[in-house]
Short mmCIF file of the C-alpha atoms (twelve columns), coordinates in Angstrom:
data_MODEL
# 
_entry.id   MODEL 
# 
loop_
_atom_site.group_PDB 
_atom_site.id 
_atom_site.type_symbol 
_atom_site.label_atom_id 
_atom_site.label_alt_id 
_atom_site.label_comp_id 
_atom_site.label_asym_id 
_atom_site.label_seq_id 
_atom_site.Cartn_x 
_atom_site.Cartn_y 
_atom_site.Cartn_z 
_atom_site.pdbx_PDB_model_num 
ATOM 1   C CA . MET A 1   1.012  -14.129 -3.142 1 
ATOM 2   C CA . GLU A 2   4.759  -14.692 -2.762 1 
ATOM 3   C CA . THR A 3   6.055  -14.466 0.827  1 
ATOM 4   C CA . LYS A 4   8.467  -11.619 0.030  1 
ATOM 5   C CA . GLN A 5   5.571  -9.648  -1.445 1 
ATOM 6   C CA . VAL A 6   3.544  -10.367 1.697  1 
ATOM 7   C CA . LEU A 7   6.324  -8.826  3.794  1 
ATOM 8   C CA . LYS A 8   6.388  -5.738  1.572  1 
ATOM 9   C CA . SER A 9   2.648  -5.360  2.171  1 
ATOM 10  C CA . VAL A 10  3.216  -5.738  5.914  1 
ATOM 11  C CA . LEU A 11  5.826  -2.961  5.869  1 
ATOM 12  C CA . GLU A 12  3.556  -0.655  3.870  1 
ATOM 13  C CA . GLU A 13  0.691  -1.154  6.324  1 
ATOM 14  C CA . TYR A 14  2.996  -0.782  9.304  1 
ATOM 15  C CA . GLN A 15  4.305  2.515   7.951  1 
ATOM 16  C CA . ARG A 16  0.798  3.756   7.160  1 
ATOM 17  C CA . ILE A 17  -0.342 3.021   10.723 1 
ATOM 18  C CA . THR A 18  2.763  4.042   12.713 1 
ATOM 19  C CA . GLY A 19  4.592  6.403   10.370 1 
ATOM 20  C CA . LEU A 20  7.732  4.274   10.808 1 
ATOM 21  C CA . CYS A 21  9.725  2.972   7.861  1 
ATOM 22  C CA . SER A 22  11.197 -0.507  8.065  1 
ATOM 23  C CA . TYR A 23  13.357 -2.660  5.867  1 
ATOM 24  C CA . ILE A 24  14.069 -6.356  5.447  1 
ATOM 25  C CA . ILE A 25  17.435 -8.049  5.781  1 
ATOM 26  C CA . TYR A 26  17.482 -11.554 4.323  1 
ATOM 27  C CA . ASN A 27  21.128 -12.285 5.108  1 
ATOM 28  C CA . GLU A 28  24.366 -10.461 5.886  1 
ATOM 29  C CA . GLU A 29  25.341 -10.228 2.219  1 
ATOM 30  C CA . ASP A 30  21.949 -8.775  1.301  1 
ATOM 31  C CA . TYR A 31  22.182 -5.807  3.652  1 
ATOM 32  C CA . LYS A 32  22.551 -2.362  2.084  1 
ATOM 33  C CA . SER A 33  22.731 0.277   4.788  1 
ATOM 34  C CA . ALA A 34  22.312 3.154   2.368  1 
ATOM 35  C CA . SER A 35  18.893 1.783   1.368  1 
ATOM 36  C CA . GLU A 36  17.423 2.680   4.757  1 
ATOM 37  C CA . LYS A 37  14.459 5.015   4.240  1 
ATOM 38  C CA . ASN A 38  14.756 7.065   7.408  1 
ATOM 39  C CA . TYR A 39  15.802 10.625  6.471  1 
ATOM 40  C CA . PHE A 40  17.831 11.155  9.636  1 
ATOM 41  C CA . CYS A 41  19.881 8.032   8.926  1 
ATOM 42  C CA . LYS A 42  20.336 8.990   5.273  1 
ATOM 43  C CA . CYS A 43  21.758 12.360  6.357  1 
ATOM 44  C CA . LEU A 44  24.021 10.753  8.943  1 
ATOM 45  C CA . LYS A 45  25.330 8.280   6.373  1 
ATOM 46  C CA . LEU A 46  26.763 11.138  4.332  1 
ATOM 47  C CA . SER A 47  29.756 10.445  6.573  1 
ATOM 48  C CA . SER A 48  31.649 7.281   5.606  1 
ATOM 49  C CA . LYS A 49  32.658 6.893   9.267  1 
ATOM 50  C CA . ALA A 50  29.004 6.951   10.359 1 
ATOM 51  C CA . LEU A 51  28.042 4.612   7.516  1 
ATOM 52  C CA . LYS A 52  30.572 2.020   8.689  1 
ATOM 53  C CA . LYS A 53  29.290 2.227   12.279 1 
ATOM 54  C CA . CYS A 54  25.668 1.951   11.084 1 
ATOM 55  C CA . GLU A 55  26.451 -1.115  9.019  1 
ATOM 56  C CA . ARG A 56  28.364 -2.861  11.804 1 
ATOM 57  C CA . CYS A 57  25.651 -2.082  14.377 1 
ATOM 58  C CA . THR A 58  22.810 -3.268  12.146 1 
ATOM 59  C CA . LEU A 59  24.598 -6.437  11.060 1 
ATOM 60  C CA . ASP A 60  25.404 -7.306  14.682 1 
ATOM 61  C CA . VAL A 61  21.760 -6.865  15.691 1 
ATOM 62  C CA . PHE A 62  20.588 -8.771  12.599 1 
ATOM 63  C CA . ALA A 63  22.798 -11.708 13.608 1 
ATOM 64  C CA . GLU A 64  21.543 -11.621 17.218 1 
ATOM 65  C CA . ALA A 65  17.861 -11.436 16.239 1 
ATOM 66  C CA . ASP A 66  18.320 -14.137 13.624 1 
ATOM 67  C CA . ASP A 67  20.391 -16.483 15.824 1 
ATOM 68  C CA . GLU A 68  18.242 -16.077 18.943 1 
ATOM 69  C CA . ASN A 69  14.968 -15.828 17.000 1 
ATOM 70  C CA . LYS A 70  13.698 -13.029 19.220 1 
ATOM 71  C CA . VAL A 71  13.049 -9.311  18.968 1 
ATOM 72  C CA . ARG A 72  16.095 -7.167  19.673 1 
ATOM 73  C CA . ILE A 73  15.623 -3.588  20.874 1 
ATOM 74  C CA . TYR A 74  18.756 -1.496  20.715 1 
ATOM 75  C CA . SER A 75  20.130 2.008   20.658 1 
ATOM 76  C CA . CYS A 76  22.267 2.726   17.630 1 
ATOM 77  C CA . HIS A 77  25.486 4.739   17.757 1 
ATOM 78  C CA . ALA A 78  23.532 7.897   16.858 1 
ATOM 79  C CA . GLY A 79  21.191 7.467   19.828 1 
ATOM 80  C CA . LEU A 80  18.113 6.241   17.966 1 
ATOM 81  C CA . ILE A 81  16.123 3.387   19.460 1 
ATOM 82  C CA . LYS A 82  15.453 0.645   16.906 1 
ATOM 83  C CA . TRP A 83  14.130 -2.893  16.881 1 
ATOM 84  C CA . ALA A 84  14.811 -5.984  14.829 1 
ATOM 85  C CA . VAL A 85  12.028 -8.549  14.448 1 
ATOM 86  C CA . PRO A 86  12.920 -12.019 13.137 1 
ATOM 87  C CA . VAL A 87  10.559 -13.581 10.594 1 
ATOM 88  C CA . ASN A 88  10.379 -17.325 10.013 1 
ATOM 89  C CA . TYR A 89  7.729  -18.656 7.672  1 
ATOM 90  C CA . ASN A 90  8.287  -21.918 5.817  1 
ATOM 91  C CA . ASP A 91  11.560 -21.394 3.931  1 
ATOM 92  C CA . LEU A 92  11.612 -17.624 4.503  1 
ATOM 93  C CA . HIS A 93  14.007 -16.452 7.209  1 
ATOM 94  C CA . CYS A 94  14.774 -12.760 7.555  1 
ATOM 95  C CA . VAL A 95  14.796 -9.865  9.998  1 
ATOM 96  C CA . ILE A 96  12.745 -6.670  9.782  1 
ATOM 97  C CA . VAL A 97  14.480 -3.594  11.182 1 
ATOM 98  C CA . SER A 98  12.316 -0.598  12.055 1 
ATOM 99  C CA . GLU A 99  13.612 2.919   11.794 1 
ATOM 100 C CA . GLY A 100 14.714 4.678   14.913 1 
ATOM 101 C CA . ILE A 101 12.638 6.589   17.389 1 
ATOM 102 C CA . ILE A 102 13.745 8.691   20.313 1 
ATOM 103 C CA . ALA A 103 12.574 8.904   23.880 1 
ATOM 104 C CA . GLN A 104 11.286 12.211  25.273 1 
ATOM 105 C CA . LYS A 105 14.551 12.657  27.216 1 
ATOM 106 C CA . GLN A 106 16.491 12.396  23.962 1 
ATOM 107 C CA . MET A 107 14.210 14.995  22.377 1 
ATOM 108 C CA . GLU A 108 15.065 17.351  25.224 1 
ATOM 109 C CA . GLU A 109 18.767 16.771  24.494 1 
ATOM 110 C CA . ALA A 110 18.444 16.932  20.689 1 
ATOM 111 C CA . ASP A 111 20.727 19.942  20.304 1 
ATOM 112 C CA . GLN A 112 23.510 18.304  22.336 1 
ATOM 113 C CA . TRP A 113 23.158 15.080  20.313 1 
ATOM 114 C CA . ALA A 114 23.273 17.031  17.048 1 
ATOM 115 C CA . GLN A 115 26.360 18.898  18.224 1 
ATOM 116 C CA . TYR A 116 28.102 15.657  19.205 1 
ATOM 117 C CA . LEU A 117 27.211 13.858  15.957 1 
ATOM 118 C CA . ALA A 118 28.218 16.848  13.821 1 
ATOM 119 C CA . LYS A 119 31.618 16.959  15.486 1 
ATOM 120 C CA . GLU A 120 32.094 13.171  15.491 1 
ATOM 121 C CA . TYR A 121 31.210 12.714  11.812 1 
ATOM 122 C CA . GLY A 122 32.000 16.106  10.279 1 
ATOM 123 C CA . LEU A 123 28.390 16.827  9.359  1 
ATOM 124 C CA . ASN A 124 26.238 19.942  9.415  1 
ATOM 125 C CA . GLU A 125 24.952 20.482  12.960 1 
ATOM 126 C CA . GLU A 126 21.893 22.461  11.883 1 
ATOM 127 C CA . MET A 127 20.814 19.667  9.526  1 
ATOM 128 C CA . LEU A 128 21.186 17.056  12.275 1 
ATOM 129 C CA . SER A 129 19.419 19.226  14.853 1 
ATOM 130 C CA . HIS A 130 16.480 19.743  12.503 1 
ATOM 131 C CA . ASN A 131 16.293 16.017  11.769 1 
ATOM 132 C CA . PHE A 132 16.349 15.089  15.452 1 
ATOM 133 C CA . LYS A 133 13.276 17.224  15.988 1 
ATOM 134 C CA . ILE A 134 11.214 15.390  13.367 1 
ATOM 135 C CA . ILE A 135 12.035 11.837  14.479 1 
ATOM 136 C CA . HIS A 136 9.119  10.005  16.067 1 
ATOM 137 C CA . THR A 137 9.055  10.189  19.854 1 
ATOM 138 C CA . MET A 138 7.597  7.249   21.764 1 
ATOM 139 C CA . ASN A 139 7.470  6.109   25.334 1 
ATOM 140 C CA . ASP A 140 8.137  2.472   26.224 1 
ATOM 141 C CA . ARG A 141 4.462  1.485   26.136 1 
ATOM 142 C CA . GLN A 142 4.028  2.978   22.661 1 
ATOM 143 C CA . MET A 143 7.221  1.331   21.425 1 
ATOM 144 C CA . GLN A 144 6.127  -2.086  22.725 1 
ATOM 145 C CA . ALA A 145 2.703  -1.618  21.108 1 
ATOM 146 C CA . SER A 146 4.389  -0.728  17.823 1 
ATOM 147 C CA . ILE A 147 6.543  -3.864  17.962 1 
ATOM 148 C CA . GLY A 148 3.461  -5.924  18.826 1 
ATOM 149 C CA . LEU A 149 1.602  -4.424  15.876 1 
ATOM 150 C CA . LEU A 150 4.417  -5.365  13.498 1 
ATOM 151 C CA . LYS A 151 4.443  -8.941  14.800 1 
ATOM 152 C CA . ASP A 152 0.633  -9.132  14.542 1 
ATOM 153 C CA . LEU A 153 0.646  -7.804  10.962 1 
ATOM 154 C CA . ILE A 154 3.236  -10.416 10.013 1 
ATOM 155 C CA . ALA A 155 1.215  -13.213 11.640 1 
ATOM 156 C CA . TYR A 156 -2.047 -12.017 10.088 1 
ATOM 157 C CA . HIS A 157 -0.710 -11.728 6.557  1 
ATOM 158 C CA . PHE A 158 1.002  -15.107 6.658  1 
ATOM 159 C CA . ALA A 159 -2.174 -16.692 8.061  1 
ATOM 160 C CA . MET A 160 -4.083 -15.323 5.062  1 
ATOM 161 C CA . ILE A 161 -1.792 -16.975 2.487  1 
ATOM 162 C CA . LYS A 162 -3.696 -19.733 0.739  1 
# 
């Protein structure tokens, strides 16, 4: 099986287990922010201003994870917590970015976040508020376990390549 296909299988399994979508960035030119599968992010990117911030944020984190070859956990400009996991296998070098989650505290402040983002980007507040309430909520232990699972799935699938 081709290594890129292996990574697609990893992402499918990861989503099935955690409910989190992820995407692969092979290089800075390859990145297409609008291809992100997370519904909240798709709605936010209706604003060209938000889209530009999303792209800059993701590309910066991609570069850090790729250059340092370590997992980067970050909060995006919309308040979602995301992680970028570098992958290095033979000639394959890329970064997997997992969709955002929110902490319980953020869930409690969802309406204020939606109000801020609606004003900042000229988007519908009700739509953003609804989307905030359906984003996965995790505590730190759950988030770390989710990152560990992704890394383990990557290692397992690459170990099984013959």
